[in-house]
C-alpha positions as CSV (number, residue, x, y, z in Angstrom):
1,M,48.4,19.7,43.9
2,Q,51.6,21.2,42.8
3,T,51.8,22.4,39.2
4,P,54.8,22.0,36.9
5,D,57.3,24.9,36.5
6,E,55.8,26.9,33.6
7,T,59.2,28.0,32.4
8,I,60.4,24.4,31.9
9,H,57.0,23.0,30.8
10,Q,57.1,24.7,27.4
11,P,58.0,22.0,24.9
12,I,61.2,23.5,23.4
13,R,62.5,24.6,26.9
14,L,61.7,21.1,28.2
15,K,63.8,19.6,25.4
16,I,66.7,22.0,26.2
17,M,66.6,21.3,29.9
18,A,66.4,17.5,29.3
19,A,69.3,17.6,26.9
20,L,71.5,19.7,29.2
21,N,70.5,17.5,32.2
22,T,72.1,14.5,30.6
23,L,75.5,16.2,30.6
24,P,77.8,16.0,33.6
25,S,77.6,19.0,35.9
26,G,79.7,21.9,34.4
27,Q,79.9,20.4,30.9
28,W,79.1,22.8,28.1
29,L,77.1,22.0,24.9
30,E,77.6,24.1,21.8
31,F,74.6,26.0,20.4
32,V,74.8,24.2,17.0
33,A,74.6,20.8,18.7
34,L,71.7,21.9,20.9
35,K,69.9,23.3,17.9
36,R,70.1,19.9,16.2
37,I,68.9,18.1,19.3
38,V,65.9,20.5,19.8
39,D,65.3,20.8,16.1
40,T,64.4,24.5,15.9
41,T,65.7,27.7,14.3
42,D,68.5,29.8,15.6
43,G,66.2,32.6,16.6
44,N,63.7,30.4,18.4
45,L,66.5,28.6,20.3
46,G,68.0,31.9,21.2
47,A,64.8,33.2,22.6
48,H,64.2,30.1,24.7
49,L,67.7,30.2,26.0
50,G,67.2,33.8,27.0
51,T,64.1,32.8,29.0
52,L,66.0,30.0,30.8
53,E,69.0,32.3,31.4
54,S,66.8,35.0,32.9
55,K,65.6,32.4,35.5
56,A,69.3,31.4,36.1
57,Y,68.5,27.8,35.0
58,I,71.3,27.9,32.4
59,R,74.6,29.7,31.8
60,I,75.6,30.9,28.3
61,K,79.2,31.4,27.3
62,K,80.2,33.2,24.1
63,D,83.8,33.1,22.9
64,F,85.8,32.3,19.8
65,L,87.2,29.1,18.5
66,G,90.0,30.5,16.3
67,K,88.3,33.2,14.4
68,R,84.9,31.6,14.6
69,P,82.3,32.8,17.2
70,R,81.1,30.0,19.5
71,T,78.1,29.9,21.9
72,R,78.0,27.2,24.5
73,V,75.3,26.4,27.1
74,T,75.4,24.6,30.5
75,L,72.8,23.8,33.1
76,S,73.3,25.7,36.3
77,S,73.0,24.0,39.7
78,R,69.7,26.0,40.1
79,G,68.6,24.6,36.7
80,R,69.5,21.1,37.6
81,E,67.5,21.4,40.8
82,A,64.5,23.0,39.0
83,F,64.5,20.2,36.5
84,A,64.6,17.5,39.2
85,V,61.6,19.2,40.9
86,Y,59.8,19.4,37.6
87,V,60.3,15.7,37.0
88,A,59.2,14.9,40.6
89,T,56.1,17.0,40.1
90,L,55.2,15.1,37.0
91,H,55.7,11.8,38.8
92,A,53.5,13.0,41.6
93,I,50.7,14.1,39.2
94,L,50.9,10.7,37.4
95,S,51.3,8.5,40.5
96,P,47.6,8.6,41.5
97,A,46.6,7.6,37.9
98,V,49.1,4.7,38.0
99,A,47.8,3.6,41.4
100,E,44.2,3.7,40.1
101,D,45.2,1.6,37.0
102,D,46.8,-1.0,39.3
103,E,43.6,-1.3,41.3
104,Q,41.4,-1.9,38.2
105,P,40.4,-5.6,37.8
106,E,41.7,-7.3,34.7
107,A,39.2,-7.7,31.9
108,P,38.1,-11.3,31.3
109,D,39.5,-13.1,28.3
């Protein structure tokens, strides 16, 4: 049986990937918005983004909006594919359990 991608499987990284996966391909999400979605600290989010970036699952862009620094994140095509495989793997793991539940006779009233 295939196991889920350990990089994505960590709860905070799973939230990051799920949030970014909802965006259209190539759309960027600002760090502060992602931080609110994931509900974590700057440092924790930064560390997890670094892990995802090292696997080329995300791309990070740092620039300025006026004089204010801005960090934005997007899901790469590799990351989008990895997330789809992750979700399919979870479905495959759960499918036998769902099939077994369907075969169980209903309890009498």
